[in-house]
C-alpha positions in Angstrom: 106.5 83.1 90.4 107.0 85.8 87.8 103.4 85.8 86.7 102.2 86.5 90.2 104.7 89.2 90.7 103.6 90.8 87.4 100.0 90.7 88.5 100.8 92.5 91.7 102.6 95.1 89.7 99.4 95.6 87.7 97.6 96.3 91.0 100.3 98.8 91.9 99.9 100.5 88.6 96.1 100.7 89.2 96.7 102.2 92.6 99.1 104.8 91.2 96.4 105.7 88.6 93.9 106.3 91.5 96.4 108.5 93.2 97.1 110.4 90.0 93.4 111.0 89.5 93.1 112.2 93.1 96.1 114.5 93.4 95.9 116.7 90.3 97.0 120.3 90.4 93.5 121.7 90.1 91.6 119.0 92.0 92.2 117.0 95.2 90.0 114.1 96.0 90.2 112.9 99.6 88.2 109.7 99.1 90.5 108.8 96.2 93.6 109.3 98.4 92.1 106.9 101.0 91.3 104.4 98.2 95.0 104.5 97.2 96.1 103.8 100.8 93.6 100.9 101.0 95.0 99.4 97.8 98.6 99.6 98.9 97.8 98.0 102.3 95.0 95.5 101.6 95.7 94.5 98.0 99.5 94.6 97.9 101.3 94.8 101.2 99.1 92.4 103.2 98.9 89.6 100.6 102.6 89.8 99.9 103.4 89.5 103.6 100.9 86.6 103.9 102.2 84.7 100.9 105.8 85.2 102.1 104.7 83.4 105.3 102.9 80.6 103.4 102.3 79.7 99.8 100.2 76.7 100.7 97.4 78.2 102.7 95.9 81.7 102.7 95.2 83.7 105.8 91.6 82.7 105.6 92.6 79.0 105.8 91.8 78.3 102.2 94.3 76.7 99.8 96.3 79.0 97.6 95.7 78.8 93.8 98.1 80.6 91.5 95.7 81.0 88.7 92.9 82.3 90.9 95.4 84.7 92.6 96.5 86.1 89.2 93.0 86.6 88.0 92.0 88.3 91.3 94.8 90.8 90.7 93.6 91.4 87.1 90.1 92.1 88.5 91.5 94.7 90.9 93.6 96.2 88.1 90.5 96.6 85.9 88.5 98.1 88.8 91.2 100.6 89.8 92.0 101.8 86.3 88.4 102.2 85.3 87.6 104.0 88.5 90.5 106.5 87.7 89.3 107.0 84.1 85.7 107.4 85.2 86.6 110.0 87.9 88.9 111.9 85.5 86.1 112.0 82.9 83.4 113.0 85.4 85.6 115.8 86.9 87.1 117.1 83.6 87.5 120.8 83.9 85.8 121.0 87.3 87.9 122.6 90.0 87.3 121.5 93.6 89.8 121.6 96.4 87.8 120.6 99.5 90.1 121.9 102.3 89.7 125.5 101.0 86.1 125.5 102.2 87.3 124.9 105.8 90.4 127.0 105.8 88.7 130.1 104.4 87.0 132.3 107.0 84.8 134.2 104.6 81.5 133.1 103.2 82.2 129.5 104.4 78.9 128.8 106.2 75.6 130.4 106.8 74.3 129.0 110.1 70.6 128.5 110.9 69.8 128.8 114.6 66.3 127.6 115.2 65.2 127.6 118.8 62.4 125.1 118.3 64.4 122.7 116.2 67.3 122.7 118.6 64.9 122.1 121.5 63.4 119.1 119.7 66.9 117.7 119.0 68.1 118.0 122.5 65.0 116.6 124.0 65.2 113.6 121.6 68.9 113.1 122.6 68.1 113.3 126.3 65.3 110.7 125.9 67.7 108.5 124.0 70.2 108.7 126.9 67.6 107.2 129.1 67.3 104.2 126.8 71.0 103.9 126.7 71.3 103.9 130.5 68.5 101.3 130.9 69.7 99.0 128.2 68.3 99.0 124.7 65.7 96.2 124.1 64.7 97.0 120.5 67.0 96.9 117.5 64.8 99.6 115.9 65.4 101.9 118.9 69.1 101.1 118.7 69.2 101.9 115.0 67.3 105.2 115.5 69.6 106.4 118.3 73.0 105.3 117.2 72.7 105.5 113.5 70.6 108.6 113.2 70.1 110.8 116.3 73.8 110.5 117.3 74.7 111.4 113.7 72.4 114.5 113.8 74.4 115.5 116.9 77.7 114.9 115.0 76.7 117.1 112.0 75.2 119.8 114.3 78.3 119.9 116.5 80.5 120.1 113.4 78.5 123.0 111.9 78.4 125.0 115.1 82.1 124.4 115.7 83.0 125.7 112.2 80.7 128.7 112.8 82.5 129.7 116.0 86.0 128.8 115.0 88.3 131.8 115.8 85.5 133.9 117.5 84.1 131.8 120.3 83.8 134.7 122.7 81.6 136.6 120.2 79.3 133.7 119.5 78.6 132.3 122.9 75.2 130.8 122.0 76.6 128.9 119.1 79.5 127.8 121.3 77.1 126.5 123.9 75.1 124.6 121.3 78.3 123.1 120.0 79.4 121.9 123.4 75.9 120.4 124.1 75.8 118.4 120.8 79.5 117.4 121.3 78.6 115.9 124.6 76.0 113.6 123.0 78.5 112.7 120.2 81.0 111.6 122.9 78.2 109.8 124.9 76.8 107.7 122.0 79.9 107.4 119.8 82.2 105.3 122.0 83.3 101.6 122.1 80.5 100.8 124.6 77.7 101.5 122.1 79.4 101.5 118.7 81.6 99.4 116.5 84.9 100.6 115.1 83.6 101.2 111.6 81.1 103.8 113.1 83.6 105.4 115.5 86.7 105.9 113.3 85.1 108.1 110.6 83.4 110.3 113.2 86.5 111.0 115.3 88.9 111.3 112.3 86.5 113.8 110.7 86.4 115.8 114.0 90.3 115.8 114.0 90.3 117.2 110.5 87.8 119.9 111.4 89.9 120.9 114.3 93.1 120.8 112.3 92.0 121.6 108.7 95.6 121.6 107.4 95.2 117.8 107.5 92.9 118.0 104.6 95.6 119.3 102.2 96.2 116.6 99.6 99.7 115.3 100.5 99.3 115.9 104.2 96.0 113.9 104.1 97.9 111.1 102.4 100.5 111.1 105.1 97.8 111.3 107.8 95.9 108.4 106.3 99.0 106.3 106.2 99.8 107.1 109.8 96.2 106.2 110.8 96.1 102.9 108.9 99.6 101.7 109.6 99.8 102.6 113.3 96.5 103.7 114.8 94.3 101.1 113.1 96.3 98.1 114.3 96.8 99.7 117.8 93.1 100.2 118.1 92.5 96.5 117.8 94.2 96.1 121.2 91.2 98.0 122.7 88.3 97.0 120.4 89.2 93.3 120.2 90.9 92.9 123.6 94.1 91.1 122.5 95.5 90.1 125.8 93.8 93.0 127.5 91.1 92.3 130.1 89.8 93.8 133.3 91.1 97.2 132.3 94.7 96.0 132.2 97.4 98.2 130.7 98.8 97.7 127.2 102.6 97.2 127.1 104.9 98.7 124.5 105.8 95.1 123.4 102.2 94.2 122.8 101.7 97.4 120.7 104.8 96.6 118.6 103.8 93.0 118.1 100.3 94.0 117.2 101.4 96.5 114.5 104.1 94.2 113.1 101.8 91.1 112.8 98.7 93.0 111.8 99.1 92.3 108.0 99.2 88.5 108.6 95.9 88.1 110.3 92.2 88.1 109.4 91.9 91.9 109.5 93.6 91.8 106.1 91.7 88.9 104.5 90.2 91.0 101.7 92.5 89.7 99.0 92.5 86.1 100.2 88.7 86.1 100.2 88.8 87.2 96.6 90.9 84.2 95.7 88.5 81.9 97.5 85.6 83.6 95.7 87.0 82.3 92.4 86.9 78.8 93.8 83.3 79.3 95.0 82.2 80.7 91.7 83.8 77.8 89.8 81.5 75.5 91.9 78.3 77.5 92.2 78.4 80.1 89.4 77.7 83.9 89.7 74.8 85.0 91.8 73.3 87.2 89.0 72.4 90.2 91.0 70.9 88.4 94.0 73.5 89.8 96.4 73.1 93.4 95.2 69.3 93.2 95.5 69.7 91.8 99.1 72.0 94.8 99.9 69.8 97.5 98.4 66.7 96.0 100.3 68.6 95.6 103.6 65.8 97.2 105.5 63.3 94.4 104.6 62.9 92.0 107.6 63.9 88.4 107.0 60.5 87.5 108.4 58.8 88.9 105.3 61.6 87.6 103.0 62.8 84.2 104.2 65.0 83.7 101.1 66.7 87.1 101.6 70.4 86.6 100.7 73.0 86.8 103.5 75.9 89.2 103.1 78.6 88.2 100.7 81.0 88.1 103.6 78.8 85.6 105.5 78.4 83.6 102.3 82.2 83.3 101.7 82.6 82.6 105.4 80.2 79.7 105.4 81.9 78.4 102.3 85.3 78.5 104.1 83.8 76.8 107.2 82.5 74.0 105.0 85.5 73.6 102.7 88.5 74.9 104.7 89.3 75.3 108.4 87.7 78.7 109.2 85.9 78.7 112.5 83.5 81.7 112.0 81.6 83.2 109.1 82.0 87.0 109.8 84.7 87.8 107.2 85.3 90.7 104.8 84.4 90.8 101.2 85.9 93.6 99.2 83.7 96.0 97.2 84.9 95.1 93.6 84.5 91.4 94.4 80.8 92.0 95.4 80.0 93.1 91.9 82.2 90.4 90.3 80.3 87.7 92.3 77.0 89.0 90.9 77.8 89.9 87.3 81.3 88.8 86.4 83.9 91.2 84.9 81.0 93.4 83.7 80.1 94.0 87.4 83.7 95.2 88.1 83.2 98.1 85.5 79.8 98.9 87.2 81.4 99.0 90.6 84.2 101.2 89.5 82.0 103.7 87.8 79.4 103.7 90.6 82.1 104.5 93.2 83.7 107.2 91.0 80.3 108.8 90.4 79.4 108.7 94.1 82.7 110.4 95.0 82.0 113.0 92.3 78.5 113.5 93.6 79.7 114.0 97.2 82.3 116.5 96.1 79.8 118.4 93.9 77.4 118.7 96.8 80.2 119.6 99.2 81.0 122.6 96.9 77.7 124.2 97.9 77.0 122.9 101.4 79.1 122.7 104.5 77.2 119.6 105.9 77.9 117.7 102.7 81.5 118.9 103.0 81.6 117.3 106.4 80.0 114.1 104.9 82.6 114.1 102.1 85.4 114.1 104.8 83.5 111.4 106.7 83.3 109.2 103.6 87.0 109.7 103.0 87.6 107.6 106.1 84.5 105.4 105.8 85.7 104.2 102.3 88.1 101.9 104.1 85.2 100.0 105.6 83.2 100.1 102.3 86.2 98.8 100.3 86.9 96.0 102.9 83.3 95.0 103.0 81.1 93.2 102.9 78.8 95.6 101.0 75.6 94.9 102.8 76.6 96.1 106.3 78.7 98.9 104.9 75.8 100.2 102.8 73.3 99.7 105.7 75.5 101.7 108.1 76.1 104.5 105.6 72.4 105.2 104.6 71.5 106.7 108.0 74.6 108.9 107.7 73.4 110.3 104.3 69.9 110.8 105.8 71.3 112.6 108.9 73.5 114.8 106.6 70.5 115.8 104.5 68.3 116.6 107.5 71.2 118.4 109.3 71.4 120.7 106.2 67.8 121.6 106.7 68.1 122.2 110.5 71.5 123.8 110.9 72.4 125.7 107.8 70.8 127.9 105.2 71.2 127.1 101.5 74.1 129.0 100.1 75.3 129.5 96.5 78.9 128.6 97.2 80.8 127.3 100.2 84.0 129.2 99.4 
C-alpha cells in the first residue's frame, strides 16, 4: 500500500521537524526531544509492527480502514509540523540551554530556609502518613496528599539537594532537610500509592538531578530512548503483574518477551484509536468543544453536572465495546486527536500551538527559577503521558504539579534575576 507508506513517511518528516526545532545549536528543548521519541514509538514503530501482524483488525479490536489510517497520519503530520514552526517562531533569537542551570555551580540557586514553613510542611506530611497507614477513605484527602503534599516534598527535596550538591558537609542543615523530604517522596511516590504516570516523571527527574549530564541534548535523547524502549516495557511486569504474583521473581525470558511484544499490545493503542476516531466522527460528528470544556472543568463534581462529558479515552473505549470486541473502556486517546475530535483540523492547529507555547512558557520560567527548571525536566517525561492521553486525566494530574511548583518557589527559594 504505497499511499499508507507515504503517509507514515509524512509522520516521520514531522517527527524530524520536531527534533530539529528541539536540538538547535543555541537552544535545546528537552520536552521537544521527548515528543520526538513519542512520535517514533507510538505513531510509527508501534502501528507498523501492529499492521505487519494484521491488516484486518487493529490492536484495539477495531477494523482497519486504509482511508482513515492515511488521514490520521496527515493529522499527525499537520500537528508535528505546526508545533515545530510555532516553537521556532516563539523562541526565535532566545537562547536557553536548560542543563547549564544545573551543571553550573555559581549563582544557580538562592535557597530560602524558613523554620516555620518547614515545620508546617513536615507536620502536614507526618499527618498524611497517618492517613496512608490507616487507609484513605476520602478521594479529596487522597488528592491532597498524593497530588499535592507529596509533590511539595518532591520539589523541596530537589531544591535542597541542588543547594548542597558538592558541599554536603558544609550545609548539614540543608542536607538534613533534603533527607527528610526525600523520605516522604519515597514513602508516598511508590507503586502502592501511585500510578505509573505519577511515578515515572518523579524518579526520572531525580535521576537527572543526580546526574545532570543526562540533560545534555543528545545524551537526553539516548536516555529517553533507553527508558521508553527498555525500562517502560519492563516496568509493566511490575505495575501490571504480567505473570508475576505473590512476590514471585521475573525471569529473563519474561523480560525479553515483554519488551519484544510491547509494541503489539494495548499500551501502544494511540494510533489505532485515532483511526477508530475517524469512524466514530463519521457516525456522530465532532463534539464541538464539549470534551475540552469537560477537561478544563475536571474539578466540578458530576453530582453538580450530570451531563459532564467522560474522558475522550472512555468515549472511544465505549464505542469500541459497542462496535468491536474490546472488553474495557479505559483506553488512550492521543493529544492531537482530542482537539480534532472537538474542532476538526482547526483543532489540530490549536493543539500544536498550545503545546509549543506551553513548552516555551516552561522554559522561559525555568530560565529564572530553579523550581520551574525542575518542573520543566518533570514535564519532559510527563509529556509521554500527555501525548498518549486521554487529555482529561493527564491535565487533572498535572494541575497539582504546577500548583506545587508555584508554592514551592515561594517556600524554598528566593526570587532571582537569572538561574545561570
